[in-house]
C-alpha positions in Angstrom: 140.4 51.0 13.4 142.1 49.2 16.2 141.7 52.3 18.4 137.9 52.3 17.9 137.7 48.6 18.7 139.6 49.1 21.9 137.3 52.0 22.8 134.2 49.9 22.2 135.6 47.0 24.4 136.4 49.5 27.2 132.9 50.9 27.0 131.4 47.4 27.3 133.6 46.6 30.3 132.7 49.9 32.0 129.0 49.3 31.5 129.2 45.8 32.9 130.9 47.0 36.0 128.5 49.9 36.7 125.9 49.1 39.5 122.5 50.8 39.7 122.9 54.5 40.6 122.7 55.6 44.2 123.7 59.2 43.7 121.5 62.1 44.9 121.9 65.3 46.9 121.4 63.2 50.1 123.6 60.2 49.3 127.2 61.2 48.9 130.6 59.6 48.5 132.5 62.8 49.4 135.2 61.8 51.9 135.7 65.4 53.0 132.3 65.4 54.9 133.0 65.7 58.6 129.8 63.9 59.7 128.4 60.9 57.9 126.7 57.6 58.2 128.2 54.5 56.5 126.1 51.5 55.6 128.0 48.5 57.0 125.5 45.8 56.1 122.2 45.4 54.4 121.0 41.8 55.1 118.5 40.4 57.6 119.8 39.0 60.9 121.4 35.8 59.4 123.2 37.6 56.7 123.6 36.3 53.1 124.0 33.5 52.4 122.0 31.9 55.2 123.1 28.8 57.0 121.8 25.6 55.4 120.3 27.3 52.4 120.8 25.4 49.1 118.2 27.5 47.2 119.0 29.3 43.9 119.4 32.6 45.9 122.2 31.3 48.1 123.8 29.2 45.4 124.8 32.4 43.7 127.3 32.8 46.6 128.2 29.1 47.0 129.0 29.0 43.3 131.2 32.1 43.5 129.0 34.5 41.5 128.4 37.2 44.1 129.8 38.2 47.5 128.4 37.6 50.9 126.4 40.4 52.6 126.6 41.3 56.3 123.5 41.8 58.6 122.3 45.4 58.9 124.5 47.9 60.7 125.4 51.5 60.4 128.5 53.5 61.3 128.3 57.1 62.5 131.4 59.2 62.1 132.4 62.6 63.2 135.9 63.4 61.8 136.5 66.5 63.8 136.2 64.8 67.1 137.4 61.4 65.8 134.3 59.8 67.4 132.8 56.7 65.7 129.6 54.9 66.7 128.0 51.6 65.6 124.3 51.0 65.2 123.6 47.3 65.8 126.1 44.7 67.0 125.8 41.9 64.4 127.4 38.5 64.1 129.7 40.1 61.5 130.9 42.8 63.9 134.6 42.1 63.3 134.3 42.9 59.6 132.0 45.9 60.3 134.4 47.3 62.9 137.2 47.1 60.3 135.2 49.0 57.8 134.2 51.6 60.4 137.8 52.0 61.5 138.7 52.8 57.9 142.0 51.0 58.3 143.1 53.2 61.2 146.7 52.7 62.2 146.1 51.3 65.6 146.4 47.9 67.2 142.8 47.7 68.2 139.7 49.6 67.1 137.0 50.1 69.6 133.9 52.1 68.8 133.0 55.1 71.0 129.5 53.6 71.5 127.0 51.1 70.2 123.3 51.7 69.7 121.0 48.7 69.7 117.5 48.4 68.3 116.2 45.2 69.9 117.0 41.6 71.1 116.8 39.6 67.8 120.0 37.7 67.0 121.3 39.8 64.2 121.1 43.0 66.1 123.0 42.4 69.4 124.9 39.1 69.4 128.0 40.7 68.1 128.5 42.0 71.6 130.2 38.7 72.4 133.3 39.9 70.5 133.8 42.6 73.1 134.2 40.0 75.9 137.3 38.4 77.4 137.5 35.7 74.7 138.0 38.3 72.0 138.6 42.0 72.4 138.4 42.3 76.1 137.2 45.9 75.9 136.5 48.1 78.9 133.5 50.4 79.4 132.2 50.5 75.8 128.9 52.5 76.1 126.0 50.4 74.8 122.8 52.4 74.4 119.7 50.4 75.1 116.0 50.7 76.0 114.9 49.6 79.5 113.8 46.0 78.6 116.9 45.5 76.5 119.0 46.7 79.4 117.4 44.2 81.8 117.8 41.4 79.2 121.5 42.0 78.9 122.0 42.3 82.7 120.1 39.1 83.6 121.0 36.6 80.8 124.3 35.0 80.1 126.7 35.4 78.4 125.7 39.1 78.1 125.5 39.5 81.9 129.2 38.6 82.0 130.0 41.5 79.7 128.3 43.8 82.2 129.8 42.2 85.3 133.4 42.4 83.9 132.9 45.9 82.6 133.5 45.1 79.0 130.4 47.2 78.2 128.6 50.0 80.1 124.9 50.0 79.5 123.4 53.5 78.9 119.6 53.5 79.3 117.6 55.3 76.7 114.1 56.7 76.9 111.7 56.8 73.9 111.6 60.1 72.1 114.4 61.6 74.2 117.6 62.6 72.3 121.1 61.7 73.3 123.6 64.5 72.5 126.9 63.3 71.0 129.8 65.3 69.6 129.5 68.5 67.5 125.7 68.8 67.6 124.9 65.2 66.6 121.7 63.9 68.3 120.3 60.4 68.3 116.7 59.8 69.3 115.1 56.4 69.8 111.4 55.8 69.0 109.3 52.8 69.6 108.0 50.7 66.7 105.7 47.6 66.7 107.6 44.3 66.3 108.0 40.9 67.9 109.1 41.9 71.3 109.8 38.6 73.0 112.9 39.7 74.9 113.0 43.5 74.5 111.2 46.5 73.1 112.1 47.5 69.5 113.1 51.0 68.4 114.2 52.9 65.4 116.5 55.9 65.5 116.5 59.4 64.3 120.1 60.6 63.7 120.6 64.3 63.3 123.9 65.9 62.2 124.6 69.6 61.6 123.2 69.5 58.0 120.8 66.5 57.6 118.5 64.1 59.5 118.1 60.4 58.9 115.7 57.8 60.3 116.7 54.2 60.6 114.0 51.5 60.9 115.5 48.1 60.1 112.6 46.1 61.7 109.0 47.0 62.0 105.6 45.3 61.6 103.2 46.6 59.0 103.1 50.4 58.7 99.4 50.5 59.6 100.3 49.0 63.0 102.5 52.0 63.9 100.9 54.9 65.8 102.8 57.3 63.6 102.3 58.1 59.9 105.4 56.9 58.1 104.9 59.4 55.3 104.8 62.2 57.8 108.0 60.9 59.4 109.7 60.7 56.0 108.7 64.4 55.4 110.7 65.4 58.5 114.0 64.0 57.4 116.5 63.9 54.5 116.9 60.1 54.3 114.8 57.2 55.5 116.4 53.7 55.8 113.4 51.5 56.0 112.6 47.8 56.6 112.8 45.9 53.3 113.0 42.4 54.6 110.9 40.8 52.0 110.2 42.0 48.5 106.7 40.5 48.2 104.2 38.0 49.7 104.9 34.4 49.0 108.7 34.8 49.1 108.8 32.0 51.7 106.6 29.3 50.1 106.6 27.0 53.0 105.9 29.7 55.7 102.8 31.6 56.7 104.1 35.0 56.1 101.4 36.6 58.3 103.6 35.2 61.1 106.4 37.5 59.9 104.5 40.7 59.4 107.3 42.9 57.9 106.0 45.5 55.4 106.8 43.9 52.0 108.8 46.3 49.7 106.0 46.1 47.1 103.5 47.1 49.8 105.7 50.1 50.8 106.1 51.1 47.2 102.4 51.1 46.7 101.9 53.1 49.9 104.5 55.7 48.8 103.7 55.7 45.1 102.0 59.1 45.1 104.7 60.9 47.1 106.5 63.7 45.2 109.7 62.5 43.5 111.9 64.3 46.0 110.2 62.4 48.9 110.5 59.1 47.1 114.2 59.7 46.7 114.6 59.8 50.5 113.5 56.2 50.9 116.2 53.5 50.9 115.1 49.9 51.6 117.4 47.9 53.9 117.5 44.6 56.0 117.0 42.1 53.2 116.2 38.4 53.8 118.5 36.0 51.9 115.4 35.2 49.7 114.9 38.9 48.8 116.1 39.5 45.2 117.2 43.0 46.2 120.4 41.4 47.5 121.2 39.4 44.4 119.1 40.4 41.3 120.1 43.5 39.5 116.9 43.5 37.4 114.8 43.7 40.6 117.0 46.4 42.0 116.6 48.4 38.9 112.8 47.9 38.9 112.7 49.5 42.4 115.1 52.3 41.6 113.3 53.1 38.3 110.2 54.2 40.1 112.2 56.5 42.4 113.2 54.5 45.4 116.6 53.4 46.6 118.2 50.0 47.5 120.8 50.0 50.3 124.3 48.8 49.4 127.2 48.3 51.7 129.7 51.2 51.6 127.2 53.9 50.8 127.9 57.1 52.8 125.1 59.5 53.8 126.3 62.9 54.9 124.6 64.4 57.9 
């Protein structure tokens, strides 16, 4: 009788510790894969919790109930060459570099290159840690579009990174692929967004087996010259802007001024896709107010109808 009781308690504990499923033929945890993307952060630029926030959403962290979440970043690893790249340089770069390094036995871990999407604070300001005050790197390739390149070259403190050779800017051109090791290709493409200081891009990342698109920031899908459903059909995984779950999430703001596609809008747009196409879609880049960071019921609601919710640590084989 005692043995059955122990089994029941163990089952309850196991169930309580199980997060919503993220397994599929495209999302793997196989550490033997030699080319893969690692999700290093899922939050919007400011991370979670957000500075000054005393709302119920952030109090879950302040009261010790859930962990913090880093701003959006991806790692790209090719184990055969040993090359590792970072997509986005966030304010949490020190933690994300540690995760990307996978506890390598070396005194300093420096990525083989960094790809930036645009000049909003959560996507490039981590470059500061490459400077003389912190890592003091030399010649780290930073892949950028033309306006982003000019912005970094002509505005401090970023211009000092260029002048001292901490970073070496590599100019990209839209829709033109950059060839990396062992057949990996990275292609930037323009997307509509608030472009005060630079243009905004997404990336298509191609490995030897799979293709992924990464669009952490975009205005409404209808504003894009491309058909997002067609773009999804061309790849194996699509990491898409999920900044806000729904309209009204910021009660004191006119959300038309922040025209991200709401997750609920995207779900409606994609609701008639075949199940295998829906499974490709993984929402990412969540504002601190977005329940997809902290509410398992909302996460399950999205996943129940066939979509995915990004979580730090997920690996996607390419």
